[in-house]
C-alpha positions as CSV (number, residue, x, y, z in Angstrom):
1,M,-73.3,-115.3,119.3
2,G,-76.7,-115.8,117.6
3,E,-79.8,-113.6,117.8
4,K,-80.7,-112.0,120.9
5,Y,-84.3,-111.8,122.3
6,I,-86.8,-110.0,124.6
7,L,-89.3,-112.1,126.4
8,T,-92.5,-110.1,127.0
9,H,-95.5,-111.5,129.1
10,D,-98.8,-109.9,127.9
11,M,-100.8,-110.4,131.1
12,G,-104.5,-109.8,130.2
13,T,-107.6,-110.4,132.2
14,S,-108.4,-113.7,130.6
15,S,-104.9,-115.1,129.8
16,N,-101.1,-114.6,129.6
17,K,-99.3,-114.6,126.3
18,A,-95.4,-114.9,126.4
19,V,-94.2,-113.4,123.2
20,L,-90.6,-113.7,122.3
21,F,-89.3,-110.8,120.2
22,T,-86.0,-110.1,118.7
23,T,-84.5,-106.8,119.8
24,T,-85.7,-105.1,116.8
25,G,-89.3,-106.2,117.3
26,R,-89.7,-109.4,115.1
27,I,-91.7,-112.1,116.7
28,A,-90.0,-115.3,116.9
29,G,-92.7,-117.3,118.7
30,Q,-95.5,-117.2,121.4
31,A,-97.4,-119.2,123.8
32,Q,-100.6,-118.6,125.7
33,Q,-102.2,-119.9,128.7
34,E,-105.6,-118.9,130.1
35,Y,-106.8,-118.3,133.6
36,P,-110.3,-117.9,135.3
37,L,-112.1,-114.7,136.2
38,Y,-114.3,-115.4,139.1
39,H,-117.7,-113.6,139.8
40,P,-118.7,-114.8,143.3
41,Q,-121.4,-112.1,143.7
42,P,-123.0,-109.4,141.3
43,G,-120.4,-106.7,140.6
44,Y,-117.4,-108.7,141.7
45,A,-114.6,-109.7,139.4
46,E,-111.7,-111.6,141.0
47,Q,-108.6,-113.6,140.2
48,D,-106.1,-115.8,142.0
49,P,-102.9,-113.8,141.6
50,H,-100.8,-117.2,141.7
51,D,-102.7,-118.2,138.4
52,W,-100.8,-115.2,136.7
53,V,-97.5,-116.5,138.1
54,R,-98.2,-120.0,137.1
55,A,-99.1,-119.0,133.6
56,V,-95.9,-116.9,133.2
57,Y,-93.9,-120.0,134.1
58,A,-95.6,-122.1,131.9
59,T,-95.7,-119.9,128.9
60,T,-92.0,-119.1,129.2
61,R,-91.2,-122.8,129.2
62,A,-93.6,-123.5,126.1
63,V,-92.2,-120.5,124.0
64,L,-88.6,-121.5,124.7
65,R,-89.4,-125.1,123.9
66,D,-91.3,-124.3,120.6
67,T,-88.6,-121.8,119.3
68,R,-85.4,-123.7,120.6
69,V,-84.2,-120.4,121.9
70,K,-81.5,-120.7,124.6
71,S,-81.4,-119.1,127.9
72,D,-78.4,-117.3,127.2
73,Q,-80.1,-115.7,124.1
74,V,-82.7,-114.0,126.4
75,E,-81.4,-110.5,127.1
76,G,-84.4,-109.2,129.2
77,I,-87.9,-109.9,130.4
78,T,-90.7,-107.4,130.5
79,F,-94.4,-106.9,130.9
80,A,-97.7,-105.5,129.5
81,C,-100.6,-105.8,132.0
82,Q,-104.0,-105.3,132.8
83,M,-104.3,-102.2,134.9
84,Q,-106.1,-100.9,138.0
85,T,-106.2,-104.4,139.7
86,C,-105.7,-104.5,143.5
87,V,-103.6,-107.3,145.0
88,A,-103.5,-107.1,148.7
89,I,-100.4,-108.9,150.4
90,D,-99.2,-109.5,153.8
91,R,-95.4,-109.1,154.9
92,Q,-94.6,-112.7,153.4
93,G,-95.9,-111.5,150.2
94,T,-99.0,-113.7,150.4
95,P,-102.2,-112.3,149.0
96,V,-104.8,-111.9,151.8
97,I,-107.8,-112.0,149.5
98,P,-108.2,-112.7,145.8
99,A,-107.1,-110.1,143.5
100,I,-109.9,-107.4,142.9
101,T,-109.6,-106.7,139.2
102,W,-110.4,-103.5,137.0
103,L,-113.8,-104.8,136.2
104,D,-115.0,-105.1,139.9
105,T,-117.6,-102.5,140.9
106,R,-118.2,-103.4,144.4
107,A,-116.7,-100.4,145.6
108,A,-119.4,-98.0,143.8
109,D,-121.2,-97.3,147.0
110,I,-118.4,-96.9,149.4
111,I,-116.6,-94.5,147.1
112,M,-119.5,-92.2,147.4
113,K,-120.0,-92.4,151.1
114,K,-116.0,-92.3,152.0
115,L,-114.6,-90.4,149.3
116,W,-117.2,-88.2,147.4
117,I,-118.8,-87.0,150.4
118,P,-121.4,-84.1,150.4
119,P,-121.7,-81.4,149.1
120,R,-121.4,-82.9,145.6
121,V,-121.4,-81.2,142.0
122,M,-122.0,-83.7,139.3
123,G,-121.2,-86.4,141.9
124,Y,-118.0,-85.1,142.9
125,N,-117.2,-83.3,146.3
126,P,-115.6,-80.0,144.7
127,L,-112.9,-79.5,147.3
128,R,-111.6,-82.9,147.0
129,L,-111.9,-83.1,143.3
130,Q,-109.8,-79.8,143.0
131,K,-107.1,-81.6,145.3
132,F,-107.1,-84.8,143.0
133,L,-106.9,-82.7,139.8
134,R,-104.0,-80.5,141.1
135,I,-102.1,-83.3,142.3
136,T,-102.5,-86.1,140.0
137,G,-104.2,-84.5,137.0
138,G,-107.2,-86.8,137.3
139,A,-109.7,-88.3,139.8
140,P,-111.2,-91.5,140.7
141,G,-114.8,-92.0,139.1
142,H,-118.1,-93.1,140.4
143,T,-117.9,-96.7,139.4
144,G,-115.8,-98.1,142.1
145,K,-113.4,-99.6,139.6
146,D,-110.5,-97.5,140.6
147,P,-108.1,-98.8,143.4
148,I,-108.9,-96.2,145.8
149,G,-112.4,-97.4,146.0
150,K,-111.2,-101.1,146.5
151,I,-108.9,-100.0,149.4
152,L,-111.8,-98.1,151.1
153,W,-114.0,-101.2,150.7
154,L,-111.5,-103.3,152.1
155,A,-110.9,-101.1,155.2
156,H,-114.8,-100.8,155.7
157,H,-116.0,-104.5,155.0
158,Q,-112.9,-106.4,155.9
159,P,-111.2,-104.6,158.8
160,T,-109.5,-107.8,160.1
161,I,-108.1,-108.6,156.9
162,F,-107.1,-105.1,156.4
163,Q,-104.8,-105.0,159.4
164,N,-102.9,-107.8,158.0
165,I,-102.0,-106.0,154.7
166,H,-98.5,-105.0,154.0
167,K,-98.7,-103.6,150.5
168,F,-101.2,-102.8,147.8
169,L,-99.9,-104.2,144.4
170,D,-101.3,-104.2,140.8
171,A,-101.1,-107.4,138.8
172,K,-97.8,-106.7,137.1
173,D,-96.2,-105.7,140.6
174,F,-97.1,-109.0,142.1
175,V,-95.5,-111.0,139.3
176,V,-92.4,-108.8,139.3
177,Y,-92.1,-109.5,143.0
178,Q,-92.3,-113.1,142.4
179,L,-89.6,-113.0,139.8
180,T,-87.1,-110.4,141.6
181,G,-88.2,-110.1,145.3
182,Q,-88.7,-106.4,144.7
183,W,-91.7,-104.2,145.4
184,V,-91.9,-101.8,142.4
185,K,-94.6,-100.1,140.0
186,S,-94.4,-98.4,136.7
187,I,-95.3,-94.9,136.7
188,D,-98.1,-95.2,134.1
189,M,-99.8,-97.9,136.2
190,A,-99.0,-95.7,139.4
191,V,-100.8,-92.6,138.0
192,V,-104.1,-94.3,137.7
193,W,-104.3,-95.2,141.2
194,W,-104.8,-91.4,141.7
195,L,-102.5,-91.3,144.7
196,L,-99.5,-90.1,142.9
197,D,-98.1,-86.8,142.7
198,T,-97.5,-86.2,139.2
199,R,-96.5,-82.4,139.2
200,H,-93.2,-81.7,137.5
201,N,-92.1,-85.0,137.2
202,R,-92.2,-85.7,140.8
203,Y,-94.0,-89.2,140.7
204,Q,-94.2,-89.7,144.5
205,W,-97.0,-91.1,146.5
206,D,-98.8,-88.1,148.1
207,E,-99.5,-88.4,151.7
208,E,-102.5,-86.3,151.7
209,L,-104.2,-88.3,149.1
210,C,-103.2,-91.7,150.6
211,A,-105.0,-90.5,153.8
212,L,-108.0,-90.2,151.9
213,A,-107.8,-93.8,151.1
214,G,-107.1,-94.6,154.8
215,I,-103.4,-95.7,154.2
216,T,-99.8,-94.2,154.2
217,P,-97.3,-94.2,151.2
218,D,-95.7,-97.2,153.0
219,Y,-98.5,-99.3,151.9
220,L,-97.5,-98.8,148.3
221,P,-94.4,-100.0,146.4
222,E,-91.5,-97.9,144.8
223,V,-92.3,-96.1,141.5
224,R,-90.1,-96.2,138.6
225,E,-90.0,-95.7,134.9
226,S,-91.3,-98.3,132.5
227,H,-87.8,-98.7,130.8
228,S,-86.1,-99.0,134.2
229,V,-84.2,-102.4,135.0
230,V,-86.0,-103.2,138.3
231,G,-84.3,-106.3,139.3
232,R,-82.7,-109.7,138.3
233,L,-84.4,-113.0,137.9
234,T,-83.9,-115.0,141.2
235,P,-82.6,-118.7,141.0
236,A,-86.0,-119.9,142.2
237,A,-88.1,-118.0,139.4
238,A,-85.4,-119.1,136.8
239,A,-85.8,-122.9,137.6
240,E,-89.4,-122.5,137.3
241,M,-89.1,-120.8,133.9
242,G,-86.3,-122.7,132.4
243,L,-84.0,-119.8,132.3
244,A,-80.6,-118.6,133.9
245,A,-80.7,-116.7,137.0
246,G,-79.7,-113.0,136.8
247,I,-81.6,-111.9,133.6
248,P,-82.6,-108.4,133.7
249,I,-86.2,-107.7,134.5
250,I,-87.4,-104.5,132.8
251,N,-90.4,-102.6,134.7
252,G,-92.8,-102.7,131.7
253,A,-96.1,-101.0,131.6
254,G,-99.9,-101.4,131.7
255,D,-101.5,-102.7,128.6
256,I,-103.0,-99.2,127.5
257,S,-99.6,-97.5,127.8
258,A,-97.8,-100.3,126.3
259,A,-100.2,-100.3,123.5
260,A,-99.6,-96.8,122.8
261,V,-95.9,-97.6,122.0
262,G,-96.7,-100.6,120.0
263,S,-99.1,-98.4,117.9
264,G,-96.4,-96.4,116.7
265,A,-98.4,-93.1,117.5
266,L,-95.4,-91.6,119.4
267,E,-95.1,-88.0,118.4
268,E,-96.9,-85.1,120.1
269,G,-100.7,-85.2,119.2
270,E,-100.8,-88.4,117.1
271,L,-103.7,-90.7,118.1
272,Y,-104.5,-94.3,118.0
273,I,-107.5,-96.6,118.5
274,R,-107.1,-99.6,120.4
275,L,-109.8,-102.2,119.6
276,G,-109.3,-104.9,122.0
277,T,-111.6,-106.6,124.5
278,S,-111.7,-103.1,125.9
279,G,-110.1,-100.1,124.2
280,G,-110.6,-96.4,123.1
281,V,-108.5,-93.6,121.7
282,A,-105.5,-92.3,123.0
283,G,-102.2,-90.3,122.2
284,H,-99.2,-88.8,123.6
285,F,-98.9,-85.1,124.7
286,R,-96.8,-82.8,126.6
287,K,-99.6,-80.7,128.2
288,R,-102.0,-82.3,130.7
289,K,-105.7,-81.7,130.1
290,I,-108.9,-83.3,131.5
291,D,-112.4,-83.6,130.4
292,L,-114.1,-84.9,133.5
293,I,-117.7,-85.0,132.2
294,H,-116.6,-87.3,129.5
295,Y,-114.1,-89.2,131.9
296,T,-111.3,-88.3,129.3
297,G,-107.8,-87.0,130.3
298,C,-104.1,-87.8,130.8
299,I,-102.6,-90.6,132.7
300,G,-98.8,-91.5,132.9
301,S,-97.1,-92.6,129.7
302,T,-94.3,-94.8,129.3
303,Y,-92.1,-91.8,128.6
304,P,-93.0,-89.6,131.6
305,E,-90.2,-87.5,131.3
306,K,-91.6,-86.0,128.0
307,Y,-95.1,-87.2,127.5
308,Y,-98.6,-87.8,129.2
309,L,-101.0,-90.1,127.6
310,C,-104.3,-88.7,127.0
311,L,-107.1,-91.4,127.0
312,A,-110.7,-91.8,126.5
313,H,-111.0,-95.5,127.6
314,Q,-114.0,-97.6,126.7
315,E,-115.0,-100.8,128.7
316,T,-116.6,-103.1,125.9
317,L,-115.3,-102.9,122.3
318,G,-114.0,-106.3,121.0
319,I,-116.0,-108.2,123.6
320,C,-119.0,-107.1,122.0
321,L,-118.2,-109.2,119.0
322,E,-117.3,-112.1,121.3
323,W,-120.8,-111.8,122.8
324,M,-122.2,-111.7,119.2
325,K,-120.2,-114.8,118.3
326,N,-120.8,-116.7,121.5
327,K,-124.4,-115.8,122.5
328,I,-126.2,-114.7,119.4
329,L,-124.5,-116.7,116.6
330,Y,-124.0,-119.7,118.9
331,H,-124.5,-122.1,115.9
332,T,-120.9,-121.1,114.7
333,E,-120.0,-124.4,113.4
334,L,-122.9,-124.4,111.0
335,L,-121.8,-120.9,110.0
336,K,-118.4,-122.1,109.1
337,Q,-119.7,-125.2,107.2
338,E,-122.2,-122.8,105.2
339,A,-119.3,-120.5,104.3
340,K,-116.7,-123.3,103.8
341,D,-114.3,-121.3,105.8
342,P,-112.9,-122.6,109.1
343,N,-111.8,-119.1,110.1
344,L,-115.0,-117.9,111.9
345,Y,-113.9,-114.2,112.1
346,A,-113.5,-114.0,108.4
347,V,-117.1,-115.7,108.2
348,L,-118.4,-112.8,110.4
349,D,-116.7,-110.2,108.5
350,R,-118.4,-111.5,105.2
351,L,-121.7,-111.7,107.1
352,A,-121.4,-107.9,108.0
353,E,-120.5,-106.9,104.4
354,Q,-123.8,-108.4,103.2
355,A,-125.7,-105.6,105.1
356,P,-125.9,-102.0,103.9
357,P,-124.2,-99.2,105.6
358,G,-126.4,-98.2,108.5
359,S,-127.6,-101.6,108.9
360,A,-131.0,-100.9,107.5
361,G,-131.8,-98.7,110.5
362,L,-130.7,-101.2,113.1
363,M,-128.5,-99.6,115.8
364,F,-126.4,-101.3,118.4
365,A,-125.4,-99.6,121.7
366,P,-122.1,-101.3,122.9
367,W,-122.2,-100.6,126.5
368,M,-122.3,-104.1,127.8
369,L,-120.9,-103.4,131.4
370,G,-121.5,-99.9,132.0
371,E,-119.1,-97.1,130.3
372,R,-116.1,-94.8,131.3
373,S,-115.7,-92.6,128.3
374,P,-117.4,-90.7,127.1
375,L,-120.3,-91.7,129.4
376,D,-118.8,-92.4,132.9
377,D,-122.1,-94.3,133.6
378,R,-122.0,-97.6,135.5
379,Y,-125.8,-98.1,134.8
380,V,-125.8,-98.0,131.1
381,R,-126.3,-101.1,129.2
382,A,-126.1,-102.3,125.8
383,G,-129.1,-103.1,123.4
384,L,-130.2,-103.5,119.8
385,F,-132.5,-100.7,118.6
386,N,-134.9,-100.4,115.9
387,L,-134.9,-104.1,115.3
388,S,-137.5,-105.1,112.8
389,L,-138.9,-108.4,111.1
390,H,-136.9,-107.6,108.0
391,H,-133.5,-107.6,109.9
392,G,-131.5,-110.6,109.6
393,R,-128.2,-111.9,111.2
394,E,-126.1,-109.9,108.6
395,H,-127.7,-106.7,109.8
396,I,-127.1,-107.5,113.5
397,M,-123.6,-108.3,112.8
398,R,-122.8,-105.1,110.9
399,A,-124.9,-103.1,113.7
400,V,-122.4,-104.3,116.2
401,L,-119.4,-103.3,114.3
402,E,-121.0,-99.7,113.6
403,G,-122.2,-99.4,117.1
404,V,-118.5,-99.8,118.5
405,A,-117.3,-97.3,115.8
406,F,-119.9,-94.8,116.9
407,N,-118.7,-95.0,120.4
408,L,-115.1,-94.7,119.1
409,R,-116.2,-91.6,117.1
410,W,-117.6,-90.0,120.3
411,A,-114.4,-90.8,122.3
412,L,-112.3,-89.4,119.5
413,Q,-114.3,-86.3,119.7
414,T,-113.6,-85.7,123.3
415,V,-109.8,-86.2,122.8
416,E,-109.9,-83.8,119.8
417,N,-111.8,-81.1,121.7
418,L,-109.1,-81.2,124.4
419,Y,-106.3,-80.8,121.9
420,A,-106.6,-80.7,118.0
421,P,-108.3,-82.6,115.1
422,V,-106.4,-85.2,113.5
423,E,-106.5,-86.6,110.0
424,Q,-105.5,-90.2,110.6
425,L,-105.2,-92.7,113.4
426,S,-103.2,-95.8,113.8
427,I,-105.3,-98.9,114.9
428,I,-104.3,-101.9,117.1
429,G,-105.8,-104.8,119.0
430,G,-107.5,-108.0,117.8
431,G,-110.5,-106.3,116.3
432,A,-108.1,-104.2,114.1
433,K,-107.3,-107.6,112.1
434,S,-110.7,-107.1,110.6
435,D,-110.5,-105.1,107.2
436,I,-114.3,-104.3,107.2
437,W,-114.3,-103.1,110.8
438,C,-111.3,-100.7,109.9
439,Q,-113.2,-99.4,106.8
440,I,-116.4,-99.0,109.1
441,I,-114.5,-97.1,111.6
442,A,-112.9,-94.8,108.8
443,D,-116.2,-94.0,107.4
444,I,-118.0,-93.3,110.7
445,T,-115.1,-91.2,112.1
446,N,-114.2,-89.7,108.7
447,R,-110.5,-90.2,109.2
448,Q,-107.8,-92.2,107.5
449,I,-107.4,-95.7,109.7
450,N,-103.8,-97.1,109.6
451,Q,-103.9,-100.8,110.3
452,V,-100.6,-101.8,112.3
453,A,-99.1,-105.0,111.2
454,D,-99.6,-107.8,113.9
455,P,-102.0,-105.6,115.6
456,Q,-102.9,-108.0,118.4
457,Q,-99.3,-107.9,119.5
458,A,-99.2,-104.1,120.0
459,N,-99.0,-104.3,123.8
460,A,-96.3,-107.0,123.8
461,R,-94.3,-105.2,121.1
462,G,-94.4,-101.9,122.9
463,S,-93.1,-103.3,126.2
464,A,-90.5,-105.2,124.3
465,M,-89.2,-102.2,122.4
466,L,-89.1,-100.3,125.7
467,A,-86.9,-103.0,127.0
468,S,-84.7,-102.8,123.9
469,W,-84.3,-99.4,124.5
470,A,-83.5,-99.9,128.2
471,L,-80.8,-102.5,127.1
472,G,-79.3,-100.3,124.5
473,Y,-80.6,-102.0,121.3
474,V,-82.9,-99.1,120.3
475,D,-81.4,-95.5,120.3
476,S,-84.3,-93.5,121.7
477,F,-88.1,-93.5,122.6
478,A,-88.9,-91.8,119.3
479,A,-86.7,-94.4,117.3
480,I,-89.2,-97.3,118.4
481,R,-91.5,-96.2,115.7
482,N,-89.0,-97.4,112.9
483,H,-89.9,-101.0,114.3
484,I,-93.6,-100.6,113.9
485,Q,-95.1,-101.3,110.5
486,I,-98.3,-100.3,108.9
487,K,-100.1,-103.3,107.0
488,N,-102.9,-101.3,105.3
489,S,-104.7,-97.8,105.3
490,F,-108.4,-97.2,105.0
491,L,-109.8,-94.1,103.6
492,P,-113.3,-92.8,104.4
493,N,-116.0,-93.1,101.8
494,P,-117.3,-89.5,101.2
495,K,-120.8,-90.9,99.9
496,L,-121.5,-92.2,103.4
497,R,-120.6,-88.9,105.1
498,G,-124.2,-87.7,105.5
499,L,-125.7,-91.2,106.7
500,Y,-123.1,-91.7,109.2
501,D,-123.3,-88.1,110.5
502,R,-127.0,-88.5,111.0
503,L,-126.8,-91.7,112.6
504,F,-124.0,-90.5,115.1
505,R,-126.4,-88.0,116.3
506,E,-129.2,-90.5,116.9
507,F,-126.6,-92.7,118.6
508,Q,-125.8,-89.9,121.0
509,L,-129.6,-89.2,121.5
510,L,-130.2,-92.7,122.0
511,Y,-128.1,-92.6,125.3
512,K,-129.3,-89.4,126.4
513,Q,-132.9,-90.4,126.2
514,N,-132.4,-93.8,127.8
515,K,-130.0,-92.6,130.7
516,R,-132.6,-92.5,133.4
517,W,-134.3,-95.6,132.4
518,H,-131.0,-97.4,132.6
519,A,-130.4,-96.0,136.1
520,R,-133.9,-97.2,137.4
521,M,-133.2,-100.8,135.8
522,N,-129.8,-101.2,136.9
523,A,-129.4,-99.4,140.3
524,A,-129.7,-102.6,142.4
525,I,-127.1,-104.6,140.3
């Protein structure tokens, strides 16, 4: 019969990766296609939903061609996807406007005027906040990035378009509809729309909360578990993908909750770090808790019958390294020639190794586009502080890695304060491929850091293993960890404890002392 495979589409903000896994989690091949992110106005971040679908079709054909896997060997198709993107469609399933992505902050003002009305405590209306927390376990923030803000913005600023809207979907929901004709959302992604009743595993859209958004539950799709088979591949979609019609489509999950599975941190209280473009600290817990001041709390997991996913999400982690590479060290070809190494990221790692721990007093704040946790501040911005003539590119490079690590330590602190300290964390994401970054994080957090094998594929592998569970190839949710391997472990250097503890306190003070200045500088942006 030959090997059997799960086709996972990892739909990020900048590209889609089709990754073909065996049913036990081995990667057979992958293909990637990028798509644009549009910024037509300050604060806007939009995409064309059809770009996602075209990328899914094209990457499927490419990975099947490259691996020579036959259609009858593909047992199921699933997804890991960007979260909190709002796709408004009409009755024909056509988007009425471009998708408003999770990065979009246009609704920041309207969410304060329409949702968080006076009286306010810390920016929240106490009665409404209590209602959200009681029903959902969380609440929309102030940044306007949550879907409820985007819905309110459309109703207020585009009333004619709003009248033609039939459903509000997330990115994954739109693609699943294109493949199956079904309107369906995974529970983990539904929870962070903050309109879902999560009490006692109800997982139903709440009429009262929907009314605060100016809609009824009919505007939202059916909600089902991540490991549910939600439909079968239609003949039309199958023809586009080079597959046979009827292949099961497994619901899949958002990138954050899929990554939690791919990290292998599946037991109660285990934590992991996701060091991707964005990321943060998270783990599975049975009891729902929240720290609203630091915007840390529980969302839906991929196993909602048993666990919540406690999350301290940070907006700009790995993208800080990309900024460094593209905007500061723009002479990257010269760097590679100088180092005689075509791998630019290896060159950057060696550059950071040349600077001493603490970067000779240079500190980087990684808040490139505001922050959610542990700050929940849309005005804060990044910066290099204490820069001197004796600093070179090696100090700047290390300071960027250390600044991200300090922010992760702050996020870790908020999660541990809600539950309990841990001695070790798994680490995943593209940044986790860097040994020196893993070591810096170990030193700054004073925790053992376990580098997951193929860390950049954790999202896709997590969803693939959920699909294998759904199709009977994996015995249980807990058994998924048997298919997650650890490549290296990094132990903290006790000699650096005093240095990094002192610098972490300064990192926190840096934010507190500049908070009002950032608000004045960026209020109009």
